[in-house]
C-alpha positions as CSV (number, residue, x, y, z in Angstrom):
1,M,40.9,36.5,-74.3
2,S,42.6,36.9,-77.6
3,P,41.2,34.6,-80.3
4,L,44.9,33.9,-81.2
5,N,46.0,33.0,-77.7
6,L,46.7,29.3,-78.3
7,A,47.9,28.8,-74.7
8,E,44.4,29.6,-73.2
9,H,42.7,27.3,-75.7
10,L,45.1,24.4,-75.0
11,G,44.7,24.8,-71.2
12,R,47.3,27.2,-69.9
13,D,48.0,25.6,-66.5
14,E,47.0,22.1,-67.1
15,F,48.8,21.6,-70.4
16,P,52.4,21.8,-69.2
17,A,51.6,19.8,-66.1
18,Q,49.5,17.0,-67.7
19,V,49.9,16.9,-71.5
20,Y,53.2,18.5,-72.7
21,H,55.7,15.8,-73.9
22,R,53.3,13.1,-72.6
23,H,50.4,12.4,-75.0
24,H,48.4,14.0,-77.8
25,L,45.5,16.4,-77.3
26,H,42.7,17.3,-79.7
27,V,40.6,20.4,-78.9
28,P,37.7,20.6,-81.3
29,G,36.4,24.1,-82.1
30,A,39.0,25.9,-80.0
31,L,39.5,28.9,-82.3
32,P,36.2,30.7,-82.9
33,A,37.7,32.7,-85.8
34,P,40.6,30.6,-87.3
35,G,40.8,33.0,-90.3
36,D,42.3,35.6,-87.9
37,L,45.5,33.5,-88.2
38,I,45.7,33.4,-92.0
39,T,43.4,33.2,-95.0
40,W,43.6,31.8,-98.5
41,D,43.9,35.4,-99.7
42,D,46.9,35.9,-97.5
43,L,48.5,32.7,-98.9
44,N,47.8,33.9,-102.5
45,A,49.4,37.3,-101.7
46,M,52.5,35.6,-100.3
47,L,53.0,33.5,-103.3
48,A,52.4,36.4,-105.7
49,T,54.7,38.9,-103.9
50,H,57.5,36.9,-102.4
51,R,60.3,35.0,-104.2
52,L,60.2,31.9,-102.1
53,D,62.6,29.2,-103.3
54,P,62.7,25.6,-102.2
55,P,62.8,24.3,-99.6
56,R,61.2,27.4,-98.0
57,F,58.3,27.0,-100.4
58,R,57.8,23.6,-101.9
59,L,55.4,21.0,-103.2
60,S,55.5,17.5,-101.8
61,M,53.9,14.3,-103.0
62,D,54.3,10.7,-101.6
63,G,57.1,11.9,-99.3
64,E,59.1,13.5,-102.2
65,M,59.7,17.1,-103.0
66,L,58.6,18.0,-106.6
67,P,61.2,19.6,-108.9
68,Q,60.7,23.4,-109.1
69,H,60.4,23.4,-112.9
70,R,57.1,21.6,-112.6
71,Y,55.4,24.7,-111.3
72,S,57.7,27.6,-112.1
73,A,60.0,28.9,-114.8
74,P,63.4,30.7,-114.6
75,V,63.6,34.4,-115.4
76,T,66.9,36.2,-116.1
77,T,67.1,39.8,-115.0
78,R,69.0,42.7,-116.5
79,R,71.7,42.1,-114.0
80,H,72.0,38.5,-115.1
81,S,70.6,37.0,-111.9
82,V,68.1,34.2,-112.2
83,W,64.9,33.7,-110.2
84,Q,62.0,31.3,-110.5
85,R,58.6,32.8,-111.5
86,L,55.6,30.9,-110.2
87,H,53.2,29.7,-112.9
88,P,49.7,29.6,-111.2
89,A,48.1,27.3,-113.8
90,E,50.9,24.7,-113.4
91,L,50.8,25.1,-109.6
92,H,47.0,24.4,-109.8
93,E,47.6,21.3,-111.8
94,R,50.2,19.9,-109.4
95,L,47.9,20.5,-106.5
96,A,45.0,18.9,-108.2
97,E,47.1,15.9,-108.9
98,G,47.7,15.4,-105.2
99,A,50.7,17.5,-104.3
100,S,50.7,19.3,-100.9
101,L,51.9,22.9,-100.7
102,V,54.3,23.9,-97.9
103,I,55.7,27.2,-96.7
104,D,58.3,27.0,-93.9
105,A,58.6,29.8,-91.3
106,V,55.4,31.5,-92.3
107,D,55.5,33.3,-88.9
108,E,58.2,35.5,-90.4
109,L,56.0,36.4,-93.3
110,H,52.6,37.0,-91.8
111,P,52.1,39.1,-88.6
112,A,49.1,37.3,-87.2
113,V,50.9,33.9,-87.3
114,G,54.1,35.6,-85.9
115,R,52.0,36.9,-83.0
116,A,50.6,33.4,-82.2
117,A,54.1,32.0,-82.4
118,M,55.4,34.6,-79.9
119,E,52.5,33.8,-77.5
120,L,53.5,30.2,-77.6
121,E,57.2,31.1,-77.1
122,Q,56.4,33.3,-74.0
123,W,54.2,30.6,-72.5
124,L,56.4,27.5,-73.1
125,R,59.8,29.3,-73.0
126,T,61.1,27.7,-76.2
127,G,61.6,28.6,-79.8
128,V,58.6,28.2,-82.2
129,Q,58.5,28.0,-86.0
130,A,55.2,27.9,-87.9
131,N,54.8,26.1,-91.2
132,L,51.8,26.3,-93.5
133,Y,50.3,23.3,-95.3
134,A,47.6,23.2,-97.9
135,S,46.3,20.2,-99.8
136,W,43.4,19.2,-102.0
137,T,43.3,15.4,-102.3
138,A,43.4,12.2,-100.3
139,R,47.0,11.6,-101.5
140,E,49.5,11.9,-98.7
141,G,52.2,14.4,-99.1
142,F,54.6,13.0,-96.6
143,G,53.5,9.4,-95.8
144,V,53.6,8.0,-92.3
145,H,56.4,9.9,-90.4
146,W,57.5,11.3,-87.1
147,D,58.8,14.8,-86.2
148,D,61.8,15.6,-84.0
149,H,59.9,18.3,-82.3
150,D,56.5,18.7,-80.6
151,V,53.8,20.4,-82.7
152,V,50.7,22.4,-82.2
153,V,48.4,22.2,-85.2
154,A,45.7,24.8,-86.0
155,Q,43.2,23.8,-88.7
156,V,42.3,27.1,-90.5
157,D,40.0,26.0,-93.3
158,G,38.6,22.7,-94.8
159,S,39.3,19.4,-93.1
160,K,42.1,16.9,-92.8
161,R,42.3,13.4,-91.4
162,W,45.1,12.6,-89.1
163,K,46.1,9.0,-88.3
164,I,48.1,8.8,-85.1
165,F,50.1,5.7,-84.5
166,G,52.0,6.7,-81.3
167,P,55.8,6.5,-80.6
168,T,58.1,3.5,-81.1
169,R,61.1,5.1,-79.5
170,T,61.0,7.5,-76.5
171,A,61.8,11.1,-77.5
172,P,63.8,10.4,-80.7
173,M,66.2,13.1,-81.7
174,Y,67.4,14.6,-85.0
175,K,70.9,13.4,-84.2
176,D,70.2,10.1,-82.5
177,M,72.1,6.8,-82.0
178,E,69.2,4.7,-83.3
179,E,66.1,5.0,-85.6
180,P,62.7,4.4,-84.1
181,E,61.1,1.0,-85.0
182,D,58.5,1.0,-87.7
183,P,55.0,2.1,-86.6
184,P,52.2,-0.4,-86.0
185,E,49.9,-1.2,-89.0
186,K,46.8,0.2,-87.3
187,P,46.7,3.7,-85.8
188,L,45.9,4.4,-82.2
189,T,43.3,6.9,-83.3
190,E,42.0,8.9,-86.3
191,I,41.1,12.5,-86.0
192,V,39.3,14.7,-88.5
193,M,40.5,18.3,-88.0
194,R,37.9,20.9,-88.9
195,P,38.2,24.7,-88.9
196,G,39.1,26.0,-85.5
197,D,40.4,22.7,-84.1
198,L,43.7,22.4,-82.3
199,L,45.9,19.3,-82.1
200,Y,49.0,18.8,-80.0
201,L,51.4,15.9,-80.8
202,P,54.6,15.1,-79.0
203,R,57.8,14.5,-80.9
204,G,58.5,11.0,-82.1
205,W,54.8,10.2,-82.6
206,W,54.2,8.5,-85.9
207,H,51.4,10.0,-87.9
208,S,50.0,10.5,-91.5
209,V,47.9,13.3,-92.8
210,A,45.6,13.5,-95.8
211,A,42.8,15.8,-97.1
212,S,40.6,12.7,-97.5
213,E,37.2,14.3,-96.6
214,G,36.4,15.6,-100.1
215,E,37.5,19.2,-99.5
216,H,40.6,21.3,-99.6
217,S,42.6,21.9,-96.4
218,L,44.7,24.7,-94.9
219,H,46.4,24.3,-91.6
220,L,49.4,25.7,-89.6
221,T,51.9,23.6,-87.7
222,F,53.7,25.3,-84.8
223,G,56.9,23.4,-84.2
224,L,58.2,23.6,-80.6
225,R,62.0,23.5,-80.2
226,S,63.1,20.8,-77.8
227,A,65.3,21.2,-74.8
228,T,66.9,17.9,-74.0
229,G,69.3,16.5,-71.4
230,A,71.9,16.2,-74.2
231,Q,71.6,19.9,-74.8
232,L,71.9,20.7,-71.1
233,L,75.1,18.7,-70.8
234,S,76.5,20.4,-73.9
235,W,75.9,23.8,-72.4
236,L,77.3,22.6,-69.0
237,A,80.5,21.5,-70.7
238,D,81.0,25.0,-72.0
239,D,80.0,26.6,-68.7
240,L,82.5,24.4,-66.8
241,R,85.4,25.6,-68.8
242,R,86.1,28.0,-66.0
243,Q,87.3,24.9,-64.0
244,E,90.9,24.0,-64.6
245,V,90.3,20.2,-65.0
246,L,88.1,20.8,-68.0
247,R,90.8,22.9,-69.7
248,L,93.6,20.4,-69.2
249,D,94.7,18.1,-71.9
250,L,93.4,14.6,-71.6
251,P,96.2,12.4,-70.1
252,V,96.0,9.8,-72.9
253,H,99.7,8.9,-72.5
254,A,99.7,8.8,-68.7
255,P,99.7,5.6,-66.6
256,P,96.2,4.2,-65.8
257,E,96.2,5.5,-62.2
258,E,96.8,9.1,-63.4
259,Q,94.0,8.7,-66.0
260,A,91.7,7.4,-63.3
261,D,92.6,10.3,-61.0
262,Y,91.8,12.8,-63.8
263,L,88.5,11.2,-64.6
264,E,87.6,11.3,-60.9
265,R,88.3,15.0,-60.8
266,L,86.3,15.6,-63.9
267,K,83.4,13.6,-62.6
268,K,83.4,15.6,-59.4
269,E,83.0,18.9,-61.3
270,V,80.2,17.6,-63.4
271,V,78.3,16.0,-60.4
272,D,78.7,19.1,-58.3
273,A,77.3,21.2,-61.2
274,L,74.3,18.9,-61.7
275,E,73.6,18.9,-58.0
276,D,73.1,22.7,-58.1
277,P,69.3,23.0,-57.7
278,D,69.4,26.1,-60.0
279,V,71.3,24.5,-62.9
280,M,68.2,23.8,-65.1
281,A,66.8,27.3,-64.4
282,R,70.2,28.8,-65.4
283,Y,70.3,26.8,-68.6
284,V,66.7,27.9,-69.5
285,A,67.6,31.5,-68.8
286,V,70.6,31.3,-71.1
287,R,68.5,29.8,-73.9
288,D,65.9,32.5,-73.5
289,A,68.5,35.3,-73.4
290,E,70.1,34.0,-76.6
291,D,66.9,33.9,-78.6
292,V,67.1,36.0,-81.8
293,T,64.2,34.5,-83.7
294,R,62.2,37.7,-84.5
295,M,64.7,40.6,-84.8
296,R,63.5,43.4,-87.1
297,P,64.9,46.9,-88.0
298,S,63.4,50.2,-86.7
299,L,63.7,52.3,-89.8
300,P,63.9,55.3,-90.2
301,Y,65.5,55.5,-86.7
302,V,69.1,54.4,-87.5
303,G,70.5,56.6,-84.7
304,S,68.8,57.7,-81.6
305,V,65.1,57.0,-81.0
306,P,63.2,60.3,-80.8
307,A,61.2,61.2,-77.8
308,F,57.8,61.0,-79.5
309,P,55.1,59.8,-77.2
310,E,53.1,58.1,-80.0
311,L,56.1,55.9,-81.0
312,R,55.1,52.2,-80.7
313,V,57.8,50.0,-79.2
314,R,57.8,46.1,-79.0
315,L,60.3,43.5,-77.9
316,T,61.6,41.3,-80.7
317,T,61.7,38.3,-78.4
318,A,59.1,36.7,-76.3
319,R,61.8,35.3,-73.9
320,A,63.4,38.4,-72.4
321,H,64.5,38.3,-68.7
322,C,64.5,41.1,-66.2
323,E,65.7,40.6,-62.7
324,D,66.7,42.8,-59.7
325,A,70.4,43.3,-59.1
326,D,72.2,44.8,-56.1
327,D,72.3,48.3,-57.6
328,G,69.6,48.2,-60.2
329,V,68.1,45.8,-62.7
330,T,69.6,43.3,-65.2
331,F,67.8,42.8,-68.5
332,R,68.8,40.0,-70.9
333,A,67.5,39.5,-74.5
334,C,68.8,38.7,-78.0
335,G,72.2,37.6,-76.8
336,N,72.8,40.9,-74.9
337,E,72.8,42.0,-71.3
338,W,72.1,45.4,-69.8
339,D,72.7,46.7,-66.3
340,M,70.3,49.6,-65.7
341,A,69.2,51.9,-62.9
342,P,66.3,50.8,-60.7
343,E,64.1,53.4,-62.4
344,A,64.2,51.4,-65.6
345,A,62.7,48.3,-64.1
346,P,59.0,49.3,-64.6
347,L,59.7,50.2,-68.2
348,L,61.4,46.9,-68.9
349,R,58.8,44.8,-67.2
350,R,56.0,46.6,-69.1
351,L,57.8,45.7,-72.4
352,I,57.8,42.0,-71.3
353,T,54.1,41.9,-70.3
354,A,53.1,43.6,-73.6
355,V,54.5,40.8,-75.7
356,P,53.6,40.3,-78.5
357,D,52.0,43.7,-78.6
358,A,53.5,47.1,-78.9
359,V,53.3,49.8,-76.3
360,T,53.8,53.5,-76.8
361,L,56.8,55.4,-75.6
362,G,54.5,57.7,-73.8
363,E,53.0,54.8,-71.8
364,L,56.5,53.5,-71.0
365,A,57.6,56.9,-69.7
366,A,54.4,57.2,-67.5
367,T,54.8,53.6,-66.2
368,S,58.3,54.2,-65.1
369,Q,57.7,57.8,-64.0
370,V,60.7,59.1,-66.1
371,S,60.8,61.7,-68.8
372,L,60.1,60.9,-72.4
373,E,63.8,61.7,-73.2
374,D,65.0,59.2,-70.6
375,A,62.6,56.5,-71.8
376,A,63.8,57.1,-75.4
377,G,67.3,56.7,-74.2
378,V,66.6,53.3,-72.7
379,I,64.8,52.2,-75.9
380,T,67.7,53.5,-78.0
381,E,70.0,51.1,-76.1
382,L,67.7,48.2,-76.6
383,V,67.3,49.0,-80.3
384,H,71.1,49.0,-80.7
385,G,71.1,45.6,-79.0
386,Q,68.4,44.3,-81.4
387,A,66.0,43.5,-78.6
388,V,63.4,46.1,-79.4
389,A,61.8,47.4,-82.6
390,V,60.2,50.8,-83.0
391,E,57.2,51.6,-85.2
392,G,55.3,54.7,-86.2
393,G,55.7,58.3,-85.2
394,Y,57.2,59.3,-88.6
395,A,57.6,63.0,-89.2
């Protein structure tokens, strides 16, 4: 079992059935080597080599984002563009004063975190973004708050105290009709997260976090994108545009009886669609097929992919679909769809089972019992559709 496979550590089969969206879960010491995810050296290198502007990289204190000039200074280039140069000494001062350091979407910057995020995406069939948090004092960076998405927290180094108050509104949303009521004064529980601990928290659960144990803290939060009934109905409204009644103008100037007749016809189409036992599966399949979270180029191969057996090939999405069709196989990923011959099915399914790892072109050819040239042709199509990235094998 991979030390980064968060699904296994959270309880692969039991978690979706018994915990997911229901209640919090703390798994002490789940990760035997949390530094395999990210280290302080990795963080220092990111800050030194990337120009990360707010809000992607920010400092937060008492729920407010600090002005950038308090830890960086503008630099004007020869081409008259301006960028902010980080001042390490001032950064250290702000952090010592109680600011928390945040980097959003660190899964796009650090391969090991990206791998863990893709494993979660493949397991839970939803989009995942990982943010990094570092803090040094008991001063809270964000106060008592709730998130509009579920989170999986991995404590990498140091310790942090989490006060969990529970929800005051069931499944609140980013765009909601009401705000949740204030949290209770006393938390339901307090958890001290130590290196290797995992914590799952459903969306809408009030919580506060502080490095109050007398040592610095480094943790990752994997945000899990929600799939709600409102989103299902929004997709269904688009899907049903093939029906005439949804394309007609609303009869706002018609007599009441004609308006009632129109609404009855409209209701019938919606009810019939919702009574389809496959409607939820179709919606999830569409969401999966449209995922473009981790697309990456395949330089230097800007044309055809060469038939080199040592080339490494990987899917850029953890949510690709491959299904048998009448005369072959249909593959969906990154907003595209391919209809291929039956001989391509083993190759495509091997790509899916390899996620988030790469597999060589030679293995793909052997798995599907086709020539290297034919395997390279299939991969070329997928590269052009941005569903696959190619690595290595350079001349």
